[in-house]
C-alpha positions, 0 to 999 in steps of 0.5 A: 639248966638253959642259959639266957643272955639279955642284950642291953641289959643295963638299960631301962627294959634290961636292966628290970628282965634280968631283975626278973630272970635271976629272980626266978632262979634262973642261969642268965648271962646280962649282956653289956656294951661298956664293962664299965657300967656293970656295977647294978648287974653285979649286985643282983649276982649274975653273970655280964658279959661283953655284948656290942650288937655291932660287934660281931666276935663279942656277941658269938664269945658272949652267945657260946653255951646261951639257948635263948638270947632277949634282943632288948639292946638297940638304938632307943633315939629319935633325934641324931646328927645322922640319924641313917648312921647313929639309929637306922645302920645300927638297929637294922645291921644290929638285928643282923649280926645278932642274928647270924651269931645266933645261928652260928652258935646255936642259940635256939629262941630269941624274944626279939624287942621291937616297938610299937614304932612298927604298927600301922596306926592308919586304922585304930585301935592298932593292932598286930594284923593291921600291919606295919607302920607306912610313914616313913618320915623318921629314921627311928621309925623306919628302924623299928619297922625294918628290924623287926622284918629283918628279925622275922625273916632271919628267925625264919631263915635259920630256923631260930624260934622267934617271938617279937614285942612291940611295947608302948612306952615304956615308964617308971622304976628301976632305973640307973639312966632315964630312958628317952621315955622317963625323962618326958616322965621327969619334965612332967613331974619337974614342969618343964613341958612349956607346951601343949604339942597335941601328943598322946602317948601310950604308957606302960609300966617298963617291968609288965613288960620284962613279965610278957618277954619272959613269957613270950620266950615260954609260951609266945608263937613262932614268929608272931607279934605282940603288942604290949601297951594299954588300950587308951592312950593318954594326952601331954595335958592330961598326964600333968593333970596327974601330976599336979593332984599328985604334987599340989605343993610343987605348982606343976604349971598346966602348959598352954594349948598353941595352934599347930602352926604356931608350934610350926615355927616353935620347931622350926627355931628349936631346930635351927638352934639345935644344929648350932648345938648338937643338941636334940631340940625338943621340939620339931615339924617331922613330930607334929606331921607325926603325932600331932593329935594321934591317938595313940590306942591299941588292940591287946587282946591277942597278947591279953589271950597268948602272953597273960598280959594285964598291964598295969592301968596307964593312969597307975604306972604314971603315978607309979612313975612319978613317984619314983621319979620324985622320990626315989630317982637320985641320979643326973638328968643327961 
C-alpha cells in the first residue's frame, strides 16, 4: 500500500486532512514539528513523525517509504517582528528543502498547499489563468507567490508530479489550536470587531479543502493550480449579521463604518503600539492599502470540473464555524 505523509499535520488543514485519510483507510504518516503536540494525532491511530520543513534531516527520515506528500506545513502569519526571516524565508526555503528531500527519497507525488494570496486580483473574478499577485507589499503574500512558483519549477525539474491548491479563508472544526482564520470567526462571535474596515473575505469550510486535497492527489493534473474557494466574497459586516442572527441573545454589536483616513490614523497608532508590545497590531496601513474594498470573488470552474469540488456555501460554512467555536471549542485563544 502506498504511504502518504502530511506536513503540518497538527495544524488546521493538516489535522482535518490526516483524519480524512485515516477514515479512508489509507496508510498515513503525520508529520509535525513539535512531537509534544502529537496527542490528537495518536488518537487517530496513524504513524506520527518529526518533520520540520527547515530541517532536511528530519524530512529525510520521515520521507522514507513515502510515495505521496501533502505539503501543508508553512508559516501562516501576516505579521512578524522580522517578516522576511520568520515568514518569507521559512516558506520559500522550506519549499526548496522539501522538494530536494522528496527527490532524494523517491517521492512521486506532491500536493502543495499554496493560497489565494498567490493570485492576481486585478481582474475579477480571480482565476488561475490570471497569473500571480503583482502586489509585493506584504511578506506573507510574497512568500506564497514565490514558493508557489518554486514548487512548480522544482516539480518539473525533479520529475515529481506536483499539484498546487489555492484555498481561501479556511474555517470550521475540528481544531486543537485556533488558526489565523478561525481567530477572526472567534472575534466575530465574541463581539470583538470594533470597527468596519471595509474588508471582505471568502469563507471556505476546511473539510471541503481536505476533500479537495485527496481528490487532487488522485486526479489533479501535473503542474496545474486549482482555486479552492466559494465564488462570492462575504463582508465582515455581513458575517457579523450572520452571528447576530444566530445568537441574538449575545448582543453582538455591529461595528461602525469609518472613513478610510480615520482607519489609517487608527492603524498608525496600533502599529506604534505593536513596536512597544511586540504583538501584532489588529489593523495595519498595509492591510488597508491591499484589502480595503477588495472583493474576493473567484472563478472555481476548474476545480469543479477536474477535482469535483463542491464547496459548502459561505454562509453555511460560517454558521457551522460560529457554532463550533461558540458551543464546542474549549481551548485557549492566543
